[in-house]
C-alpha positions as CSV (number, residue, x, y, z in Angstrom):
1,M,-4.7,-41.3,16.3
2,D,-4.4,-43.0,19.7
3,Q,-6.1,-46.4,19.9
4,N,-6.7,-49.0,22.6
5,Q,-8.5,-52.1,21.2
6,N,-12.1,-51.0,21.0
7,Q,-11.6,-47.3,21.6
8,I,-9.7,-44.6,19.8
9,H,-8.9,-40.9,20.2
10,H,-9.2,-38.9,17.0
11,F,-7.7,-35.3,16.7
12,L,-11.0,-34.0,15.0
13,H,-13.2,-34.9,18.0
14,T,-12.9,-34.2,21.7
15,H,-14.4,-37.4,23.0
16,P,-13.1,-41.0,22.7
17,L,-14.6,-43.0,19.8
18,V,-15.8,-46.5,20.6
19,L,-15.9,-49.4,18.1
20,L,-19.6,-50.2,17.4
21,E,-21.2,-53.6,16.9
22,D,-21.3,-55.3,13.5
23,N,-24.0,-54.2,11.0
24,F,-24.5,-50.9,12.8
25,K,-25.4,-48.6,9.8
26,V,-24.8,-44.9,10.4
27,D,-23.5,-42.0,8.2
28,C,-19.7,-41.7,8.4
29,R,-18.6,-38.0,8.9
30,G,-15.5,-38.8,6.9
31,C,-16.8,-40.3,3.6
32,H,-20.5,-39.6,4.1
33,T,-21.5,-43.2,3.4
34,D,-23.2,-45.9,5.5
35,K,-21.2,-48.8,4.3
36,P,-21.3,-51.8,6.6
37,D,-17.6,-51.5,7.5
38,P,-16.1,-51.3,11.0
39,I,-17.1,-48.0,12.5
40,Y,-16.2,-46.0,15.6
41,G,-18.5,-43.5,17.1
42,C,-19.4,-41.1,19.9
43,S,-23.0,-41.7,21.0
44,V,-23.1,-38.3,22.8
45,C,-22.3,-36.2,19.8
46,K,-23.5,-38.6,17.1
47,F,-20.1,-38.5,15.5
48,Y,-19.1,-41.6,13.6
49,L,-16.1,-42.6,11.5
50,H,-15.3,-45.7,9.5
51,E,-12.1,-47.4,10.6
52,H,-10.4,-46.6,7.3
53,C,-11.4,-43.0,7.6
54,A,-10.2,-42.8,11.2
55,K,-6.8,-44.1,10.1
56,L,-6.2,-41.3,7.5
57,P,-3.1,-39.3,8.1
58,A,-3.6,-36.0,9.9
59,E,-1.5,-34.2,7.3
60,L,0.4,-34.9,4.1
61,Q,2.5,-33.4,1.3
62,N,1.2,-33.4,-2.3
63,Y,3.1,-32.4,-5.3
64,F,0.1,-30.3,-6.4
65,H,0.6,-27.7,-3.6
66,S,3.8,-26.4,-1.9
67,C,2.3,-26.3,1.6
68,R,1.5,-29.3,3.8
69,L,-2.2,-30.2,3.6
70,V,-4.2,-30.8,6.8
71,L,-7.2,-33.2,7.2
72,S,-10.4,-31.4,8.1
73,I,-14.2,-31.6,7.8
74,G,-16.1,-29.1,5.6
75,N,-17.7,-28.2,2.3
76,H,-15.2,-27.0,-0.3
77,I,-14.4,-27.1,-4.0
78,C,-11.5,-29.5,-4.8
79,N,-8.7,-27.6,-6.5
80,A,-7.8,-30.8,-8.4
81,C,-11.0,-32.1,-9.9
82,F,-13.3,-29.1,-9.1
83,A,-16.0,-31.3,-7.6
84,V,-17.6,-30.5,-4.2
85,I,-15.9,-31.9,-1.1
86,T,-18.3,-33.2,1.6
87,G,-16.9,-34.7,4.7
88,F,-13.1,-35.2,5.0
89,G,-10.7,-33.3,2.8
90,Y,-7.2,-32.1,2.8
91,G,-6.6,-28.4,2.7
92,C,-4.3,-25.4,3.4
93,K,-6.2,-22.6,5.1
94,R,-3.5,-20.0,4.4
95,C,-3.9,-20.5,0.6
96,D,-7.5,-21.5,0.5
97,F,-6.5,-24.7,-1.2
98,N,-8.5,-28.0,-0.8
99,M,-8.4,-31.5,-2.2
100,H,-10.6,-34.6,-1.9
101,V,-9.1,-37.4,0.1
102,E,-9.1,-39.5,-3.0
103,C,-7.3,-36.8,-5.0
104,A,-4.7,-36.1,-2.4
105,L,-3.9,-39.8,-2.0
106,R,-3.8,-40.6,-5.7
107,P,-0.4,-41.9,-6.7
108,T,1.6,-39.6,-8.9
109,M,2.2,-40.9,-12.4
110,E,5.9,-41.0,-13.1
111,S,7.1,-39.1,-16.2
112,Q,7.9,-41.5,-19.0
113,G,10.9,-40.1,-20.9
114,E,9.9,-37.2,-23.2
115,E,6.4,-38.6,-23.9
116,L,4.7,-37.9,-20.6
117,F,5.2,-35.0,-18.2
118,H,3.6,-34.4,-14.8
119,H,3.6,-30.8,-13.5
120,F,1.9,-28.8,-10.7
121,T,0.4,-26.4,-13.3
122,H,-2.2,-29.1,-14.3
123,W,-3.8,-32.0,-12.5
124,H,-3.7,-34.5,-15.3
125,P,-0.5,-35.9,-16.9
126,L,0.6,-33.9,-20.0
127,S,1.5,-35.7,-23.2
128,L,4.1,-34.5,-25.7
129,V,2.4,-32.7,-28.7
130,D,3.5,-33.0,-32.3
131,Q,4.4,-29.4,-33.2
132,N,4.8,-30.4,-36.9
133,N,1.0,-30.9,-37.0
134,K,-0.2,-28.0,-39.2
135,D,-3.6,-28.2,-37.7
136,L,-2.2,-27.4,-34.3
137,N,-3.3,-23.9,-33.3
138,V,-3.3,-23.9,-29.5
139,Q,-2.0,-21.3,-27.1
140,C,0.4,-21.8,-24.3
141,R,-1.6,-21.1,-21.1
142,I,1.4,-19.6,-19.4
143,C,3.1,-17.2,-21.9
144,Y,-0.1,-16.9,-24.1
145,K,1.9,-17.4,-27.4
146,V,0.8,-19.8,-30.1
147,C,2.6,-23.1,-29.5
148,S,3.3,-23.8,-33.1
149,D,5.3,-20.5,-33.4
150,S,7.8,-21.7,-30.8
151,S,9.9,-24.6,-32.0
152,D,12.6,-24.1,-29.5
153,S,10.7,-25.7,-26.6
154,P,8.6,-28.9,-26.5
155,V,4.9,-28.5,-26.0
156,Y,2.8,-30.7,-23.7
157,G,-0.9,-30.8,-23.4
158,C,-4.1,-32.3,-21.9
159,N,-6.6,-32.9,-24.7
160,E,-9.4,-33.5,-22.1
161,C,-9.0,-30.0,-20.6
162,K,-7.6,-28.3,-23.7
163,F,-4.6,-27.3,-21.6
164,F,-1.3,-26.8,-23.5
165,A,2.0,-25.2,-22.4
166,H,5.7,-25.0,-23.4
167,K,7.8,-27.2,-21.2
168,S,10.2,-24.3,-20.7
169,C,7.3,-22.2,-19.4
170,M,6.2,-24.8,-17.0
171,I,9.8,-25.3,-15.7
172,N,10.3,-21.6,-15.2
173,T,6.9,-21.0,-13.5
174,P,7.4,-20.3,-9.8
175,R,5.0,-21.7,-7.2
176,Q,4.8,-18.3,-5.4
177,I,5.7,-14.7,-6.1
178,D,5.7,-11.3,-4.5
179,H,4.0,-9.0,-7.0
180,C,3.7,-5.2,-7.1
181,F,0.0,-5.3,-7.9
182,H,-0.7,-6.9,-4.5
183,Q,2.3,-6.0,-2.3
184,T,0.6,-6.8,1.1
185,C,0.7,-10.6,0.6
186,T,2.6,-13.3,-1.3
187,L,0.7,-14.8,-4.2
188,I,0.5,-18.7,-4.4
189,L,0.0,-20.5,-7.7
190,L,-3.3,-22.5,-7.5
191,I,-5.4,-24.5,-9.9
192,C,-8.9,-23.1,-9.7
193,L,-12.2,-22.5,-11.4
194,P,-12.4,-19.8,-14.1
195,F,-12.0,-16.4,-12.6
196,T,-11.6,-12.7,-13.4
197,C,-8.0,-11.5,-13.3
198,R,-7.6,-8.5,-10.9
199,G,-4.7,-7.1,-13.1
200,C,-6.1,-7.0,-16.7
201,G,-9.7,-7.6,-15.9
202,D,-9.9,-10.5,-18.4
203,E,-11.9,-13.7,-17.8
204,D,-9.4,-16.6,-17.5
205,D,-10.3,-20.2,-18.0
206,S,-6.8,-21.7,-17.8
207,H,-7.6,-22.9,-14.3
208,M,-4.3,-21.4,-13.1
209,A,-4.2,-18.4,-10.9
210,F,-1.6,-16.7,-8.6
211,T,-3.8,-16.3,-5.5
212,C,-4.0,-14.6,-2.2
213,G,-6.6,-16.6,-0.3
214,K,-6.9,-14.1,2.5
215,C,-7.7,-11.2,0.2
216,R,-9.5,-13.2,-2.5
217,Y,-7.1,-11.7,-5.0
218,Q,-6.2,-13.5,-8.2
219,L,-3.9,-12.8,-11.1
220,D,-3.6,-14.8,-14.3
221,A,-0.2,-16.1,-15.4
222,K,0.1,-13.3,-18.0
223,C,-0.2,-10.5,-15.5
224,A,1.6,-12.4,-12.7
225,L,4.7,-13.0,-14.8
226,L,4.9,-9.6,-16.5
227,P,8.4,-8.2,-16.8
228,T,9.5,-5.0,-15.1
229,V,10.4,-1.7,-16.7
230,E,14.1,-2.6,-16.5
231,S,13.5,-5.6,-18.9
232,K,14.8,-4.8,-22.4
233,G,12.2,-4.9,-25.1
234,A,9.2,-5.2,-22.8
235,H,6.0,-3.7,-24.3
236,M,3.8,-4.7,-21.3
237,I,5.1,-4.3,-17.8
238,Q,4.2,-4.4,-14.1
239,H,5.1,-1.3,-12.2
240,T,4.8,-0.3,-8.5
241,S,3.0,3.0,-9.4
242,H,-0.1,1.2,-10.6
243,N,-1.9,-2.0,-10.0
244,H,-2.8,-2.8,-13.6
245,P,-0.5,-3.8,-16.5
246,L,1.1,-0.8,-18.3
247,Q,1.6,-0.8,-22.1
248,L,4.5,1.0,-23.8
249,H,3.8,3.6,-26.5
250,E,6.8,5.2,-28.2
251,N,5.2,8.5,-29.2
252,V,2.0,10.4,-28.5
253,E,-0.5,10.6,-31.4
254,P,-0.5,13.9,-33.2
255,G,-2.9,16.4,-31.6
256,R,-3.0,14.5,-28.3
257,Q,-1.2,15.1,-25.1
258,F,-1.1,13.5,-21.7
259,R,0.1,14.3,-18.2
260,C,2.6,12.1,-16.4
261,R,1.3,10.9,-13.1
262,A,4.8,11.0,-11.5
263,C,6.2,14.4,-12.6
264,G,3.1,16.2,-13.7
265,E,4.6,17.3,-16.9
266,Y,3.3,17.1,-20.5
267,W,5.7,15.3,-22.9
268,L,5.8,13.7,-26.3
269,G,8.4,11.0,-25.5
270,P,7.9,7.2,-24.9
271,Y,5.4,6.5,-22.1
272,F,3.5,3.7,-20.4
273,V,-0.3,3.7,-20.2
274,C,-3.2,1.9,-18.5
275,K,-6.0,2.8,-20.9
276,K,-8.6,1.3,-18.4
277,C,-7.7,3.9,-15.8
278,R,-6.2,6.6,-18.1
279,F,-3.0,6.3,-16.1
280,Y,0.1,7.7,-17.9
281,I,3.7,7.7,-16.8
282,H,6.8,8.7,-18.8
283,K,9.2,5.9,-19.5
284,L,12.0,7.8,-17.8
285,C,9.8,8.4,-14.8
286,A,8.9,4.8,-14.7
287,L,12.5,3.8,-14.5
288,D,12.6,5.5,-11.1
289,H,11.7,3.0,-8.3
290,F,8.4,3.7,-6.6
291,P,8.0,1.4,-3.6
292,Q,4.6,1.2,-2.1
293,K,5.9,2.2,1.4
294,I,9.0,4.2,2.4
295,Q,10.7,5.4,5.5
296,H,11.7,9.0,5.0
297,P,14.0,11.2,7.2
298,F,11.5,14.0,7.1
299,H,8.7,11.9,8.7
300,Q,10.4,9.1,10.7
301,Q,7.6,8.3,13.1
302,H,5.5,6.5,10.4
303,L,5.9,4.8,7.0
304,L,4.7,6.8,4.0
305,S,2.4,5.1,1.4
306,L,2.4,5.7,-2.3
307,S,-1.1,7.0,-3.2
308,T,-3.0,10.0,-4.6
309,H,-4.5,12.7,-2.4
310,P,-8.2,12.6,-1.7
311,D,-8.6,16.4,-2.0
312,R,-8.6,18.4,-5.2
313,S,-5.3,20.0,-4.3
314,Y,-2.7,19.9,-1.5
315,N,0.7,21.3,-0.6
316,C,3.9,19.2,-0.3
317,D,5.2,19.4,3.2
318,V,8.8,19.4,2.0
319,C,9.0,21.9,-0.9
320,G,5.7,23.7,-0.3
321,G,4.7,23.3,-3.9
322,S,1.1,22.4,-4.9
323,G,-0.1,19.1,-6.2
324,D,-3.4,17.7,-7.3
325,R,-5.3,14.4,-6.8
326,S,-4.1,13.0,-10.1
327,L,-0.4,13.0,-9.2
328,L,1.4,10.3,-7.2
329,L,2.6,11.2,-3.8
330,Y,3.8,9.6,-0.6
331,R,1.4,10.2,2.3
332,C,0.9,9.6,6.0
333,V,-2.9,9.7,6.4
334,Q,-2.6,9.6,10.2
335,C,-0.6,12.8,10.3
336,D,-1.8,14.3,7.0
337,F,1.8,14.5,5.9
338,N,2.2,14.7,2.1
339,I,5.3,14.7,-0.1
340,H,5.7,14.8,-3.8
341,S,7.0,11.6,-5.4
342,H,10.1,13.5,-6.7
343,C,10.6,15.1,-3.3
344,S,10.7,11.7,-1.7
345,K,13.9,11.0,-3.6
346,L,15.6,13.8,-1.6
347,K,17.9,12.3,1.1
348,P,19.6,15.4,2.5
349,T,22.0,15.2,5.4
350,P,21.4,17.3,8.5
351,L,23.6,20.4,8.5
352,L,23.5,21.8,12.0
353,K,21.7,22.5,15.2
354,Y,20.3,26.0,16.0
355,G,19.9,27.3,19.5
356,G,17.3,25.5,21.5
357,H,15.7,23.7,18.6
358,S,15.9,20.0,19.4
359,H,16.2,18.7,15.8
360,Y,18.9,19.0,13.2
361,L,18.2,21.5,10.4
362,Y,18.4,20.4,6.8
363,F,19.8,22.7,4.0
364,F,17.3,23.5,1.1
365,D,18.8,25.0,-2.0
366,R,15.4,25.9,-3.4
367,T,11.7,25.2,-2.8
368,L,8.7,25.6,-5.1
369,A,6.9,27.8,-2.6
370,P,8.3,30.2,0.1
371,F,8.2,29.6,3.8
372,S,8.3,32.1,6.7
373,C,11.7,32.5,8.5
374,N,11.2,32.0,12.2
375,I,13.8,34.6,13.0
376,C,13.1,37.6,10.8
377,G,9.6,36.7,9.7
378,N,10.3,37.3,6.0
379,K,9.9,34.7,3.2
380,A,12.5,32.0,2.6
381,Q,12.7,30.1,-0.6
382,N,16.4,29.8,-1.6
383,C,19.3,28.5,0.4
384,F,17.8,28.2,3.9
385,L,17.6,25.7,6.7
386,R,14.5,23.9,7.6
387,C,13.2,21.4,10.1
388,V,10.3,19.7,8.1
389,T,8.9,18.0,11.2
390,C,8.4,21.2,13.2
391,K,8.0,23.5,10.1
392,F,10.9,25.6,11.5
393,N,12.8,27.7,8.9
394,I,15.7,30.1,9.1
395,H,17.6,32.0,6.4
396,L,21.3,31.2,6.3
397,Y,22.0,34.9,6.8
398,C,19.8,35.0,9.9
399,L,22.2,32.7,11.7
400,P,24.2,34.5,14.4
401,S,27.4,33.1,12.8
402,A,26.6,34.3,9.3
403,P,29.0,37.1,8.2
404,K,27.4,40.5,7.4
405,T,30.2,41.4,5.0
406,I,32.1,39.0,2.7
407,E,34.7,39.1,-0.1
408,H,33.7,37.5,-3.4
409,K,36.0,36.4,-6.3
410,Y,33.7,38.0,-8.9
411,H,33.7,41.5,-7.4
412,L,36.5,43.8,-6.3
413,H,34.7,45.4,-3.4
414,P,33.3,43.8,-0.2
415,L,29.6,42.8,-0.3
416,T,27.3,43.6,2.5
417,L,24.1,41.8,3.6
418,T,21.2,44.0,2.5
419,S,17.5,43.7,2.2
420,S,15.9,43.3,-1.2
421,P,14.4,44.6,-3.5
422,F,16.2,47.9,-4.1
423,E,14.5,51.1,-5.2
424,F,16.5,51.4,-8.4
425,E,15.1,48.0,-9.4
426,L,11.5,49.2,-9.1
427,N,9.6,51.1,-11.7
428,S,7.1,52.2,-9.0
429,S,6.3,51.5,-5.4
430,E,3.6,49.1,-6.4
431,D,6.3,46.9,-8.2
432,E,7.6,45.8,-4.8
433,Y,4.5,43.7,-4.3
434,N,4.1,42.6,-7.9
435,S,4.6,38.8,-8.1
436,N,5.1,38.8,-11.9
437,D,8.2,41.1,-12.0
438,E,11.7,39.6,-12.5
439,F,14.9,40.4,-10.5
440,Y,18.3,38.9,-11.3
441,C,21.6,38.0,-9.7
442,D,24.7,39.7,-11.2
443,V,26.9,36.7,-10.5
444,C,24.9,33.9,-12.3
445,E,22.5,36.3,-14.2
446,E,19.6,34.1,-13.3
447,K,16.3,35.1,-11.6
448,R,16.3,35.5,-7.9
449,Y,13.6,35.6,-5.2
450,K,13.2,39.3,-4.6
451,F,12.0,39.2,-1.0
452,E,15.2,37.5,0.3
453,S,18.2,39.6,1.4
454,V,21.3,39.6,-0.9
455,Y,25.0,40.5,-0.6
456,Y,25.3,43.9,-2.2
457,C,27.9,46.5,-3.2
458,E,26.3,49.9,-3.0
459,E,29.0,51.6,-5.0
460,C,28.6,49.4,-8.0
461,R,25.0,48.3,-7.5
462,F,26.3,44.7,-7.7
463,I,23.9,42.1,-6.4
464,A,24.9,38.6,-5.4
465,D,22.2,36.0,-4.6
466,I,22.8,33.9,-1.5
467,R,23.1,30.8,-3.7
468,C,26.1,32.3,-5.5
469,V,28.0,33.2,-2.3
470,I,27.3,29.9,-0.4
471,S,31.0,28.9,-0.5
472,E,31.8,32.1,1.5
473,L,29.0,31.3,4.1
474,L,29.7,27.6,4.7
475,P,32.9,28.0,6.6
476,S,31.2,30.2,9.2
477,L,28.3,27.7,9.4
478,T,30.7,24.9,9.9
479,I,32.2,26.7,12.9
480,A,28.7,27.1,14.3
481,E,27.8,23.4,13.7
482,D,27.0,21.5,16.9
483,Q,27.4,24.6,19.1
484,S,25.3,25.8,21.9
485,G,23.1,28.7,21.0
486,E,23.7,30.2,24.4
487,T,27.4,30.1,24.9
488,G,28.8,29.3,21.4
489,R,31.0,26.6,23.1
490,A,31.7,23.6,20.8
491,I,29.9,20.4,22.0
492,S,31.7,17.1,21.8
493,K,30.0,14.0,20.4
494,D,29.9,12.4,23.9
495,E,28.2,15.5,25.2
496,E,25.7,15.5,22.4
497,S,25.0,11.8,22.9
498,S,24.5,12.3,26.6
499,R,22.2,15.2,25.9
500,K,20.2,13.2,23.4
501,A,19.9,10.3,25.8
502,A,18.7,12.6,28.6
503,T,16.1,14.2,26.2
504,I,14.8,10.7,25.2
505,A,14.6,9.7,28.9
506,K,12.7,12.9,29.7
507,I,10.3,12.3,26.7
508,N,9.8,8.7,27.8
509,D,9.0,9.8,31.4
510,E,6.4,12.3,30.0
511,I,4.9,9.7,27.7
512,A,4.5,7.3,30.7
513,V,2.8,10.0,32.8
514,L,0.4,11.0,30.0
515,R,-0.4,7.3,29.2
516,A,-1.1,6.7,32.9
517,R,-3.4,9.8,32.9
518,A,-5.1,8.8,29.6
519,E,-5.9,5.2,30.5
520,P,-8.5,5.9,33.3
521,L,-10.0,8.6,31.1
522,R,-10.3,6.2,28.2
523,E,-11.9,3.6,30.5
524,E,-14.3,6.2,31.9
525,I,-15.2,7.3,28.3
526,E,-16.0,3.7,27.5
527,K,-18.2,3.4,30.6
528,V,-20.1,6.6,29.7
529,R,-20.5,5.4,26.1
530,A,-21.9,2.1,27.4
531,M,-24.2,4.0,29.7
532,I,-25.4,6.3,26.9
533,G,-26.1,3.2,24.7
534,A,-28.1,1.6,27.5
535,H,-30.1,4.8,28.1
536,E,-30.7,5.2,24.3
537,R,-32.1,1.6,24.2
538,D,-34.3,2.4,27.2
539,L,-35.4,5.6,25.6
540,K,-36.6,4.1,22.3
541,P,-39.8,2.3,23.7
542,I,-40.6,5.4,25.8
543,K,-40.4,7.7,22.8
544,R,-42.5,5.3,20.8
545,R,-45.2,5.1,23.5
546,L,-45.0,8.9,24.0
547,E,-45.7,9.5,20.3
548,E,-48.7,7.1,20.4
549,L,-50.1,8.9,23.4
550,E,-49.6,12.4,21.9
551,N,-51.4,11.2,18.7
552,D,-54.3,9.8,20.8
553,H,-54.4,13.1,22.8
554,F,-54.7,15.1,19.7
555,L,-57.5,12.9,18.2
556,H,-59.5,12.8,21.4
557,N,-59.1,16.6,21.9
558,Y,-60.3,17.1,18.3
559,E,-63.4,15.0,18.9
560,L,-64.1,16.7,22.2
561,N,-64.0,20.1,20.6
562,H,-66.2,18.9,17.8
563,I,-68.8,17.6,20.3
564,R,-68.8,20.9,22.3
565,A,-69.3,22.9,19.1
566,G,-72.6,21.1,18.6
567,G,-71.4,18.6,16.0
568,Q,-72.9,15.2,15.5
569,N,-71.9,12.3,17.6
570,V,-69.0,10.5,16.5
571,L,-70.0,7.2,14.9
572,S,-68.4,4.2,16.7
573,L,-67.7,1.3,14.4
574,P,-68.0,-2.2,15.8
């Protein structure tokens, strides 16, 4: 506050405030009283402040809140005494925290040994409670345990507010937390009126909430300080997969079963559940980390968010397998890109470039559903290369460098790349298209995908699935890695880097050209929309008047026809 004898400048008003004559009684905007104290005012705006109100500090720090509090004018609820603030008050807009001037300036009572304890979890001083009192049956408002059951920590309380807490709980309570139930904002501990916890849904009257003022989100201490799944012996946890507390159950009740929201499997082992939402997750699945947002190499342009799919079913863009709306997945809504939660754990390394395709291809050992090979057009499900971004797929054996004949340690004769299935495997011609039949590899003796080519010895009818001869194929693929599809010449890292930089520069140029073309079109669209809106507004009264005239026309025409037909005259009422 700048002052010059009879005139001051206050930061809450734009005009200078002039000292008024004695006995000038007006309502002070700061304290809302008309006491006959020295008062400054702006006659233009009718803004008046007592001298002691004008001299209040613009901001201050109070032990009751971690942020600095700024002086302002408004109507709020005081977070200390819960009475209404009218006029001046100190507050923190970010946390939606407010205090009366009197409360904010009240001196802090010093703690007196072990008998008196002052802490930010409660406005009043807390007195040491006699835990040997058998009639004491109060609950700690932080850990929610009965205070008399815990003799290892002193208990302090406020009899006026019926607030009791272990000293150890108060000391270990943070002023702010980052919580998986509300990952967008930090939660600040505030003293507040009774509220409904957004975690467990319980009504809480402890006057203590971890709060996001911007989102109007509140958690009680019980939910805010929940342990994570990694904590030993925890029976109630917080978990990133769900925004309510999850309770541990060791076994499923006989005759009942549930489906895990992470893996989709039915299982009888230990699990966590939110009964309110019927959300179940295996304990083993819960031990996997499920961050709310991830950056994945298969969709690098946007972050993927943990959610469920809005449609009844969908297909994973990585493995091709189906999923339903009850299962967790990572999703980019903007691009409609969906990936199973377990597929999100895949972090494959790019294997090679192919021909003119601009991206690296990733090696997939097996997918849940087949994809079409962009070279031969046949289905690919085992041991193939894939660019997820472009949905480009190619069999390993369709690469130009893949050998057509190989030697294998489990067979004496050379094996030749051959289409499958074979006639001797089919009972009839219809079996070739039967999806329920089973075909096996002679190396691993496991089922194989029948529509993919195999390495085959015609003399012995020996069949080797691609997966079982991958060690023989990889050397040829390594030779082809980072080679030009046109010349087969090896490309150095410097050449590849230069090519990549040139490609990026070309893309940037095209982006700039398209943006330059798009901007005037966007502006023109906005103009047309504004014009359409104006025309629609002009059209409304015209349509309304037109309807009135058409109704009048119909009625008059009806009356005219009635008169011409020899009917009685129409009675005209006054």
